[in-house]
Gaussian input, Z-matrix of N, CA and C with variables (Angstrom, degrees):
# hf/3-21g

backbone

0 1
 N
 C     1     B1
 C     2     B2     1     A1
 N     3     B3     2     A2     1     D1
 C     4     B4     3     A3     2     D2
 C     5     B5     4     A4     3     D3
 N     6     B6     5     A5     4     D4
 C     7     B7     6     A6     5     D5
 C     8     B8     7     A7     6     D6
 N     9     B9     8     A8     7     D7
 C    10    B10     9     A9     8     D8
 C    11    B11    10    A10     9     D9
 N    12    B12    11    A11    10    D10
 C    13    B13    12    A12    11    D11
 C    14    B14    13    A13    12    D12
 N    15    B15    14    A14    13    D13
 C    16    B16    15    A15    14    D14
 C    17    B17    16    A16    15    D15
 N    18    B18    17    A17    16    D16
 C    19    B19    18    A18    17    D17
 C    20    B20    19    A19    18    D18
 N    21    B21    20    A20    19    D19
 C    22    B22    21    A21    20    D20
 C    23    B23    22    A22    21    D21
 N    24    B24    23    A23    22    D22
 C    25    B25    24    A24    23    D23
 C    26    B26    25    A25    24    D24
 N    27    B27    26    A26    25    D25
 C    28    B28    27    A27    26    D26
 C    29    B29    28    A28    27    D27
 N    30    B30    29    A29    28    D28
 C    31    B31    30    A30    29    D29
 C    32    B32    31    A31    30    D30
 N    33    B33    32    A32    31    D31
 C    34    B34    33    A33    32    D32
 C    35    B35    34    A34    33    D33
 N    36    B36    35    A35    34    D34
 C    37    B37    36    A36    35    D35
 C    38    B38    37    A37    36    D36
 N    39    B39    38    A38    37    D37
 C    40    B40    39    A39    38    D38
 C    41    B41    40    A40    39    D39
 N    42    B42    41    A41    40    D40
 C    43    B43    42    A42    41    D41
 C    44    B44    43    A43    42    D42
 N    45    B45    44    A44    43    D43
 C    46    B46    45    A45    44    D44
 C    47    B47    46    A46    45    D45
 N    48    B48    47    A47    46    D46
 C    49    B49    48    A48    47    D47
 C    50    B50    49    A49    48    D48
 N    51    B51    50    A50    49    D49
 C    52    B52    51    A51    50    D50
 C    53    B53    52    A52    51    D51
 N    54    B54    53    A53    52    D52
 C    55    B55    54    A54    53    D53
 C    56    B56    55    A55    54    D54
 N    57    B57    56    A56    55    D55
 C    58    B58    57    A57    56    D56
 C    59    B59    58    A58    57    D57
 N    60    B60    59    A59    58    D58
 C    61    B61    60    A60    59    D59
 C    62    B62    61    A61    60    D60
 N    63    B63    62    A62    61    D61
 C    64    B64    63    A63    62    D62
 C    65    B65    64    A64    63    D63
 N    66    B66    65    A65    64    D64
 C    67    B67    66    A66    65    D65
 C    68    B68    67    A67    66    D66
 N    69    B69    68    A68    67    D67
 C    70    B70    69    A69    68    D68
 C    71    B71    70    A70    69    D69
 N    72    B72    71    A71    70    D70
 C    73    B73    72    A72    71    D71
 C    74    B74    73    A73    72    D72
 N    75    B75    74    A74    73    D73
 C    76    B76    75    A75    74    D74
 C    77    B77    76    A76    75    D75
 N    78    B78    77    A77    76    D76
 C    79    B79    78    A78    77    D77
 C    80    B80    79    A79    78    D78
 N    81    B81    80    A80    79    D79
 C    82    B82    81    A81    80    D80
 C    83    B83    82    A82    81    D81
 N    84    B84    83    A83    82    D82
 C    85    B85    84    A84    83    D83
 C    86    B86    85    A85    84    D84
 N    87    B87    86    A86    85    D85
 C    88    B88    87    A87    86    D86
 C    89    B89    88    A88    87    D87
 N    90    B90    89    A89    88    D88
 C    91    B91    90    A90    89    D89
 C    92    B92    91    A91    90    D90
 N    93    B93    92    A92    91    D91
 C    94    B94    93    A93    92    D92
 C    95    B95    94    A94    93    D93
 N    96    B96    95    A95    94    D94
 C    97    B97    96    A96    95    D95
 C    98    B98    97    A97    96    D96
 N    99    B99    98    A98    97    D97
 C   100   B100    99    A99    98    D98
 C   101   B101   100   A100    99    D99
 N   102   B102   101   A101   100   D100
 C   103   B103   102   A102   101   D101
 C   104   B104   103   A103   102   D102
 N   105   B105   104   A104   103   D103
 C   106   B106   105   A105   104   D104
 C   107   B107   106   A106   105   D105
 N   108   B108   107   A107   106   D106
 C   109   B109   108   A108   107   D107
 C   110   B110   109   A109   108   D108
 N   111   B111   110   A110   109   D109
 C   112   B112   111   A111   110   D110
 C   113   B113   112   A112   111   D111
 N   114   B114   113   A113   112   D112
 C   115   B115   114   A114   113   D113
 C   116   B116   115   A115   114   D114
 N   117   B117   116   A116   115   D115
 C   118   B118   117   A117   116   D116
 C   119   B119   118   A118   117   D117
 N   120   B120   119   A119   118   D118
 C   121   B121   120   A120   119   D119
 C   122   B122   121   A121   120   D120
 N   123   B123   122   A122   121   D121
 C   124   B124   123   A123   122   D122
 C   125   B125   124   A124   123   D123
 N   126   B126   125   A125   124   D124
 C   127   B127   126   A126   125   D125
 C   128   B128   127   A127   126   D126
 N   129   B129   128   A128   127   D127
 C   130   B130   129   A129   128   D128
 C   131   B131   130   A130   129   D129
 N   132   B132   131   A131   130   D130
 C   133   B133   132   A132   131   D131
 C   134   B134   133   A133   132   D132
 N   135   B135   134   A134   133   D133
 C   136   B136   135   A135   134   D134
 C   137   B137   136   A136   135   D135
 N   138   B138   137   A137   136   D136
 C   139   B139   138   A138   137   D137
 C   140   B140   139   A139   138   D138
 N   141   B141   140   A140   139   D139
 C   142   B142   141   A141   140   D140
 C   143   B143   142   A142   141   D141
 N   144   B144   143   A143   142   D142
 C   145   B145   144   A144   143   D143
 C   146   B146   145   A145   144   D144
 N   147   B147   146   A146   145   D145
 C   148   B148   147   A147   146   D146
 C   149   B149   148   A148   147   D147
 N   150   B150   149   A149   148   D148
 C   151   B151   150   A150   149   D149
 C   152   B152   151   A151   150   D150
 N   153   B153   152   A152   151   D151
 C   154   B154   153   A153   152   D152
 C   155   B155   154   A154   153   D153
 N   156   B156   155   A155   154   D154
 C   157   B157   156   A156   155   D155
 C   158   B158   157   A157   156   D156
 N   159   B159   158   A158   157   D157
 C   160   B160   159   A159   158   D158
 C   161   B161   160   A160   159   D159
 N   162   B162   161   A161   160   D160
 C   163   B163   162   A162   161   D161
 C   164   B164   163   A163   162   D162
 N   165   B165   164   A164   163   D163
 C   166   B166   165   A165   164   D164
 C   167   B167   166   A166   165   D165
 N   168   B168   167   A167   166   D166
 C   169   B169   168   A168   167   D167
 C   170   B170   169   A169   168   D168
 N   171   B171   170   A170   169   D169
 C   172   B172   171   A171   170   D170
 C   173   B173   172   A172   171   D171
 N   174   B174   173   A173   172   D172
 C   175   B175   174   A174   173   D173
 C   176   B176   175   A175   174   D174
 N   177   B177   176   A176   175   D175
 C   178   B178   177   A177   176   D176
 C   179   B179   178   A178   177   D177
 N   180   B180   179   A179   178   D178
 C   181   B181   180   A180   179   D179
 C   182   B182   181   A181   180   D180
 N   183   B183   182   A182   181   D181
 C   184   B184   183   A183   182   D182
 C   185   B185   184   A184   183   D183
 N   186   B186   185   A185   184   D184
 C   187   B187   186   A186   185   D185
 C   188   B188   187   A187   186   D186
 N   189   B189   188   A188   187   D187
 C   190   B190   189   A189   188   D188
 C   191   B191   190   A190   189   D189
 N   192   B192   191   A191   190   D190
 C   193   B193   192   A192   191   D191
 C   194   B194   193   A193   192   D192
 N   195   B195   194   A194   193   D193
 C   196   B196   195   A195   194   D194
 C   197   B197   196   A196   195   D195
 N   198   B198   197   A197   196   D196
 C   199   B199   198   A198   197   D197
 C   200   B200   199   A199   198   D198
 N   201   B201   200   A200   199   D199
 C   202   B202   201   A201   200   D200
 C   203   B203   202   A202   201   D201
 N   204   B204   203   A203   202   D202
 C   205   B205   204   A204   203   D203
 C   206   B206   205   A205   204   D204
 N   207   B207   206   A206   205   D205
 C   208   B208   207   A207   206   D206
 C   209   B209   208   A208   207   D207
 N   210   B210   209   A209   208   D208
 C   211   B211   210   A210   209   D209
 C   212   B212   211   A211   210   D210
 N   213   B213   212   A212   211   D211
 C   214   B214   213   A213   212   D212
 C   215   B215   214   A214   213   D213
 N   216   B216   215   A215   214   D214
 C   217   B217   216   A216   215   D215
 C   218   B218   217   A217   216   D216
 N   219   B219   218   A218   217   D217
 C   220   B220   219   A219   218   D218
 C   221   B221   220   A220   219   D219
 N   222   B222   221   A221   220   D220
 C   223   B223   222   A222   221   D221
 C   224   B224   223   A223   222   D222
 N   225   B225   224   A224   223   D223
 C   226   B226   225   A225   224   D224
 C   227   B227   226   A226   225   D225
 N   228   B228   227   A227   226   D226
 C   229   B229   228   A228   227   D227
 C   230   B230   229   A229   228   D228
 N   231   B231   230   A230   229   D229
 C   232   B232   231   A231   230   D230
 C   233   B233   232   A232   231   D231
 N   234   B234   233   A233   232   D232
 C   235   B235   234   A234   233   D233
 C   236   B236   235   A235   234   D234
 N   237   B237   236   A236   235   D235
 C   238   B238   237   A237   236   D236
 C   239   B239   238   A238   237   D237
 N   240   B240   239   A239   238   D238
 C   241   B241   240   A240   239   D239
 C   242   B242   241   A241   240   D240
 N   243   B243   242   A242   241   D241
 C   244   B244   243   A243   242   D242
 C   245   B245   244   A244   243   D243
 N   246   B246   245   A245   244   D244
 C   247   B247   246   A246   245   D245
 C   248   B248   247   A247   246   D246
 N   249   B249   248   A248   247   D247
 C   250   B250   249   A249   248   D248
 C   251   B251   250   A250   249   D249
 N   252   B252   251   A251   250   D250
 C   253   B253   252   A252   251   D251
 C   254   B254   253   A253   252   D252
 N   255   B255   254   A254   253   D253
 C   256   B256   255   A255   254   D254
 C   257   B257   256   A256   255   D255
 N   258   B258   257   A257   256   D256
 C   259   B259   258   A258   257   D257
 C   260   B260   259   A259   258   D258

   B1=1.4543
   B2=1.5322
   B3=1.2910
   B4=1.4638
   B5=1.5253
   B6=1.3099
   B7=1.4655
   B8=1.5367
   B9=1.3393
   B10=1.4617
   B11=1.5234
   B12=1.3435
   B13=1.4675
   B14=1.5300
   B15=1.3271
   B16=1.4645
   B17=1.5241
   B18=1.3297
   B19=1.4665
   B20=1.5246
   B21=1.3252
   B22=1.4672
   B23=1.5222
   B24=1.3193
   B25=1.4678
   B26=1.5258
   B27=1.3152
   B28=1.4639
   B29=1.5310
   B30=1.3215
   B31=1.4625
   B32=1.5245
   B33=1.3236
   B34=1.4645
   B35=1.5255
   B36=1.3193
   B37=1.4635
   B38=1.5256
   B39=1.3265
   B40=1.4655
   B41=1.5244
   B42=1.3299
   B43=1.4701
   B44=1.5248
   B45=1.3176
   B46=1.4660
   B47=1.5260
   B48=1.3266
   B49=1.4672
   B50=1.5260
   B51=1.3416
   B52=1.4680
   B53=1.5190
   B54=1.3392
   B55=1.4651
   B56=1.5210
   B57=1.3175
   B58=1.4613
   B59=1.5305
   B60=1.3443
   B61=1.4628
   B62=1.5299
   B63=1.3194
   B64=1.4597
   B65=1.5196
   B66=1.3300
   B67=1.4668
   B68=1.5309
   B69=1.3179
   B70=1.4670
   B71=1.5263
   B72=1.3385
   B73=1.4579
   B74=1.5205
   B75=1.3325
   B76=1.4595
   B77=1.5267
   B78=1.3271
   B79=1.4652
   B80=1.5271
   B81=1.3261
   B82=1.4642
   B83=1.5262
   B84=1.3315
   B85=1.4688
   B86=1.5267
   B87=1.3307
   B88=1.4688
   B89=1.5253
   B90=1.3369
   B91=1.4621
   B92=1.5238
   B93=1.3284
   B94=1.4634
   B95=1.5258
   B96=1.3160
   B97=1.4629
   B98=1.5299
   B99=1.3392
   B100=1.4606
   B101=1.5248
   B102=1.3364
   B103=1.4667
   B104=1.5223
   B105=1.3269
   B106=1.4697
   B107=1.5305
   B108=1.3296
   B109=1.4727
   B110=1.5260
   B111=1.3329
   B112=1.4594
   B113=1.5233
   B114=1.3062
   B115=1.4607
   B116=1.5266
   B117=1.3289
   B118=1.4600
   B119=1.5207
   B120=1.3129
   B121=1.4584
   B122=1.5225
   B123=1.3227
   B124=1.4613
   B125=1.5148
   B126=1.3357
   B127=1.4637
   B128=1.5202
   B129=1.3251
   B130=1.4631
   B131=1.5228
   B132=1.3423
   B133=1.4672
   B134=1.5241
   B135=1.3163
   B136=1.4602
   B137=1.5237
   B138=1.3218
   B139=1.4629
   B140=1.5295
   B141=1.3289
   B142=1.4663
   B143=1.5289
   B144=1.3344
   B145=1.4647
   B146=1.5286
   B147=1.3249
   B148=1.4643
   B149=1.5290
   B150=1.3385
   B151=1.4711
   B152=1.5153
   B153=1.3362
   B154=1.4583
   B155=1.5251
   B156=1.3385
   B157=1.4685
   B158=1.5242
   B159=1.3316
   B160=1.4687
   B161=1.5234
   B162=1.3436
   B163=1.4671
   B164=1.5242
   B165=1.3273
   B166=1.4650
   B167=1.5254
   B168=1.3329
   B169=1.4594
   B170=1.5183
   B171=1.3292
   B172=1.4586
   B173=1.5240
   B174=1.3256
   B175=1.4616
   B176=1.5200
   B177=1.3202
   B178=1.4685
   B179=1.5219
   B180=1.3195
   B181=1.4616
   B182=1.5242
   B183=1.3142
   B184=1.4452
   B185=1.5234
   B186=1.3254
   B187=1.4670
   B188=1.5263
   B189=1.2961
   B190=1.4655
   B191=1.5348
   B192=1.3300
   B193=1.4632
   B194=1.5241
   B195=1.3446
   B196=1.4658
   B197=1.5244
   B198=1.3282
   B199=1.4620
   B200=1.5249
   B201=1.3069
   B202=1.4620
   B203=1.5280
   B204=1.3210
   B205=1.4663
   B206=1.5217
   B207=1.3292
   B208=1.4647
   B209=1.5241
   B210=1.3209
   B211=1.4622
   B212=1.5291
   B213=1.3331
   B214=1.4643
   B215=1.5214
   B216=1.3258
   B217=1.4678
   B218=1.5265
   B219=1.3274
   B220=1.4634
   B221=1.5295
   B222=1.3246
   B223=1.4594
   B224=1.5303
   B225=1.3174
   B226=1.4717
   B227=1.5217
   B228=1.3171
   B229=1.4657
   B230=1.5236
   B231=1.3201
   B232=1.4528
   B233=1.5137
   B234=1.3197
   B235=1.4641
   B236=1.5314
   B237=1.3425
   B238=1.4582
   B239=1.5172
   B240=1.3310
   B241=1.4735
   B242=1.5228
   B243=1.3375
   B244=1.4555
   B245=1.5224
   B246=1.3177
   B247=1.4651
   B248=1.5167
   B249=1.3287
   B250=1.4628
   B251=1.5235
   B252=1.3361
   B253=1.4629
   B254=1.5091
   B255=1.3275
   B256=1.4547
   B257=1.5277
   B258=1.3234
   B259=1.4704
   B260=1.4655
   A1=109.67
   A2=115.61
   A3=120.68
   A4=111.39
   A5=113.93
   A6=120.98
   A7=110.93
   A8=115.92
   A9=121.42
   A10=109.66
   A11=116.94
   A12=119.26
   A13=110.48
   A14=115.77
   A15=121.52
   A16=112.79
   A17=118.08
   A18=120.43
   A19=110.93
   A20=115.83
   A21=120.98
   A22=109.55
   A23=115.97
   A24=120.15
   A25=111.95
   A26=116.80
   A27=120.32
   A28=110.61
   A29=116.97
   A30=121.07
   A31=109.72
   A32=116.53
   A33=119.84
   A34=110.95
   A35=117.63
   A36=120.42
   A37=111.55
   A38=116.17
   A39=120.68
   A40=112.80
   A41=117.53
   A42=120.90
   A43=114.83
   A44=118.34
   A45=120.58
   A46=113.73
   A47=117.56
   A48=119.58
   A49=112.84
   A50=117.96
   A51=119.17
   A52=110.42
   A53=117.28
   A54=121.45
   A55=112.55
   A56=116.40
   A57=120.49
   A58=110.45
   A59=117.23
   A60=120.33
   A61=113.34
   A62=116.41
   A63=120.48
   A64=108.97
   A65=115.23
   A66=119.80
   A67=110.53
   A68=116.35
   A69=121.31
   A70=111.08
   A71=117.02
   A72=121.30
   A73=108.89
   A74=115.64
   A75=121.51
   A76=112.49
   A77=116.85
   A78=121.27
   A79=109.98
   A80=115.79
   A81=119.60
   A82=110.94
   A83=116.95
   A84=119.69
   A85=111.79
   A86=116.71
   A87=119.81
   A88=110.68
   A89=116.57
   A90=120.44
   A91=110.79
   A92=116.28
   A93=120.68
   A94=110.61
   A95=116.70
   A96=120.94
   A97=110.81
   A98=116.32
   A99=120.07
   A100=111.23
   A101=116.54
   A102=120.25
   A103=111.17
   A104=117.10
   A105=120.29
   A106=110.64
   A107=115.98
   A108=120.61
   A109=111.78
   A110=116.41
   A111=120.73
   A112=113.16
   A113=116.52
   A114=123.06
   A115=112.22
   A116=115.64
   A117=120.63
   A118=109.28
   A119=115.91
   A120=120.57
   A121=110.09
   A122=114.50
   A123=121.36
   A124=106.93
   A125=115.72
   A126=120.87
   A127=108.76
   A128=115.21
   A129=120.98
   A130=115.70
   A131=117.87
   A132=118.35
   A133=110.54
   A134=115.11
   A135=121.48
   A136=109.35
   A137=116.41
   A138=120.34
   A139=110.72
   A140=116.63
   A141=119.76
   A142=111.49
   A143=117.75
   A144=120.59
   A145=108.66
   A146=116.29
   A147=121.68
   A148=110.37
   A149=116.70
   A150=120.72
   A151=110.96
   A152=116.89
   A153=120.84
   A154=110.26
   A155=116.59
   A156=120.07
   A157=111.02
   A158=117.02
   A159=119.98
   A160=110.71
   A161=117.41
   A162=121.08
   A163=111.87
   A164=116.36
   A165=120.97
   A166=112.11
   A167=116.05
   A168=120.21
   A169=113.51
   A170=116.62
   A171=120.94
   A172=108.03
   A173=116.00
   A174=121.18
   A175=110.29
   A176=115.37
   A177=120.20
   A178=110.61
   A179=115.77
   A180=120.27
   A181=109.76
   A182=115.91
   A183=121.42
   A184=113.76
   A185=117.21
   A186=119.80
   A187=109.48
   A188=115.81
   A189=121.25
   A190=108.57
   A191=116.21
   A192=120.09
   A193=111.55
   A194=116.05
   A195=119.96
   A196=111.33
   A197=116.69
   A198=120.39
   A199=110.65
   A200=116.46
   A201=120.87
   A202=109.81
   A203=116.34
   A204=120.00
   A205=111.70
   A206=117.46
   A207=121.02
   A208=112.43
   A209=117.95
   A210=120.70
   A211=109.16
   A212=116.33
   A213=120.73
   A214=112.81
   A215=116.56
   A216=121.29
   A217=113.41
   A218=117.43
   A219=121.71
   A220=109.81
   A221=114.92
   A222=121.69
   A223=108.19
   A224=116.49
   A225=122.04
   A226=107.97
   A227=116.63
   A228=121.18
   A229=110.72
   A230=116.54
   A231=120.00
   A232=114.62
   A233=116.53
   A234=120.36
   A235=111.40
   A236=115.37
   A237=120.22
   A238=112.99
   A239=116.55
   A240=120.57
   A241=109.84
   A242=114.21
   A243=120.98
   A244=109.05
   A245=115.20
   A246=122.39
   A247=107.02
   A248=116.33
   A249=121.06
   A250=108.07
   A251=115.13
   A252=121.85
   A253=107.32
   A254=116.07
   A255=118.77
   A256=107.81
   A257=115.90
   A258=121.66
   A259=109.71
   D1=138.70
   D2=-178.64
   D3=-77.27
   D4=148.87
   D5=177.67
   D6=-82.67
   D7=-36.85
   D8=-177.00
   D9=-106.16
   D10=147.68
   D11=-179.59
   D12=-78.33
   D13=167.07
   D14=-174.51
   D15=-59.91
   D16=-36.92
   D17=179.66
   D18=-60.34
   D19=-42.84
   D20=179.70
   D21=-65.57
   D22=-47.31
   D23=-176.99
   D24=-65.01
   D25=-41.80
   D26=179.17
   D27=-65.44
   D28=-39.63
   D29=176.82
   D30=-59.76
   D31=-46.05
   D32=179.99
   D33=-64.09
   D34=-45.82
   D35=-179.20
   D36=-59.31
   D37=-41.94
   D38=-178.05
   D39=-71.12
   D40=-28.85
   D41=-170.40
   D42=-118.71
   D43=8.34
   D44=-173.68
   D45=-60.30
   D46=-24.96
   D47=-179.01
   D48=-71.95
   D49=-9.82
   D50=174.95
   D51=-70.93
   D52=-20.27
   D53=-177.55
   D54=-113.38
   D55=-33.22
   D56=-174.74
   D57=-116.67
   D58=146.19
   D59=-178.01
   D60=-69.38
   D61=-20.93
   D62=176.70
   D63=-144.45
   D64=163.63
   D65=-177.38
   D66=-62.23
   D67=134.55
   D68=177.74
   D69=-105.26
   D70=-10.28
   D71=179.66
   D72=-150.61
   D73=145.23
   D74=179.56
   D75=-115.08
   D76=-24.72
   D77=-176.67
   D78=-122.03
   D79=166.59
   D80=177.19
   D81=-60.81
   D82=-41.30
   D83=179.65
   D84=-64.46
   D85=-41.92
   D86=177.47
   D87=-63.94
   D88=-40.50
   D89=178.24
   D90=-62.46
   D91=-44.10
   D92=179.49
   D93=-60.59
   D94=-45.95
   D95=-179.62
   D96=-63.76
   D97=-43.37
   D98=179.36
   D99=-61.71
   D100=-45.83
   D101=-178.80
   D102=-64.79
   D103=-38.10
   D104=176.35
   D105=-63.47
   D106=-46.99
   D107=-179.01
   D108=-60.82
   D109=-30.99
   D110=-177.75
   D111=-98.52
   D112=11.50
   D113=176.66
   D114=51.89
   D115=42.77
   D116=176.41
   D117=-65.80
   D118=153.46
   D119=179.15
   D120=-130.33
   D121=151.42
   D122=173.89
   D123=-112.27
   D124=128.84
   D125=178.30
   D126=-120.35
   D127=160.99
   D128=-170.41
   D129=-98.51
   D130=0.24
   D131=-176.94
   D132=-164.34
   D133=166.47
   D134=174.94
   D135=-59.92
   D136=-39.95
   D137=-179.51
   D138=-59.67
   D139=-39.14
   D140=179.67
   D141=-71.17
   D142=-30.48
   D143=173.83
   D144=-62.42
   D145=-46.56
   D146=179.64
   D147=-61.38
   D148=-45.46
   D149=178.02
   D150=-58.26
   D151=-42.77
   D152=-179.45
   D153=-59.43
   D154=-49.38
   D155=-179.43
   D156=-61.47
   D157=-40.79
   D158=179.28
   D159=-63.95
   D160=-42.70
   D161=179.58
   D162=-65.34
   D163=-30.42
   D164=179.07
   D165=-81.79
   D166=-4.88
   D167=178.99
   D168=78.98
   D169=20.20
   D170=178.55
   D171=-86.11
   D172=127.63
   D173=-176.36
   D174=-74.71
   D175=110.20
   D176=177.80
   D177=-121.99
   D178=12.78
   D179=-178.34
   D180=-58.38
   D181=129.20
   D182=178.73
   D183=85.14
   D184=-8.71
   D185=179.83
   D186=-77.49
   D187=141.29
   D188=176.93
   D189=-82.01
   D190=158.13
   D191=179.52
   D192=-52.89
   D193=-43.78
   D194=-178.50
   D195=-60.71
   D196=-39.24
   D197=179.85
   D198=-66.03
   D199=-39.32
   D200=179.50
   D201=-66.30
   D202=-42.71
   D203=-179.09
   D204=-70.92
   D205=-19.69
   D206=177.29
   D207=-83.78
   D208=-4.17
   D209=178.68
   D210=-59.64
   D211=141.51
   D212=-177.92
   D213=-57.09
   D214=-28.64
   D215=-176.74
   D216=-77.20
   D217=-11.94
   D218=-173.98
   D219=-104.47
   D220=124.50
   D221=179.81
   D222=-115.59
   D223=123.65
   D224=178.71
   D225=-82.45
   D226=112.00
   D227=-177.15
   D228=-70.26
   D229=-26.23
   D230=175.86
   D231=102.42
   D232=-2.95
   D233=-179.75
   D234=-121.06
   D235=21.74
   D236=-178.41
   D237=96.83
   D238=-11.76
   D239=179.01
   D240=-99.53
   D241=160.52
   D242=179.39
   D243=-132.66
   D244=139.04
   D245=173.85
   D246=-99.00
   D247=130.45
   D248=177.14
   D249=-115.82
   D250=120.65
   D251=-179.09
   D252=-121.18
   D253=123.76
   D254=178.47
   D255=-85.84
   D256=117.21
   D257=-178.04
   D258=-75.78

C-alpha cells in the first residue's frame, strides 16, 4: 500500500526536475518509495510550509509567502496542500 495518495505522487512525477537534475522516479510506486526514503511531508497550508522550514532551522525570516512557495523543495499539489521534499 502506498504512503502518499495519487495526487501527491503525480505532482512529484510531473515536477521532480524542479529539484533534481534528472528524473528520480518514473512510476507512482517509484515516486512513493523515493518520497518515503527522503522523508517527504505533505502539509495542508502555506502556514504549515513556513512552520516546517522554521522547525528544520531554515532561515526564512523576511521571506514572503510566494518566495517560500517558490523554493525548489516545495511542490504545489494543486488542492491547497504542499509536498515538501528535502533534496
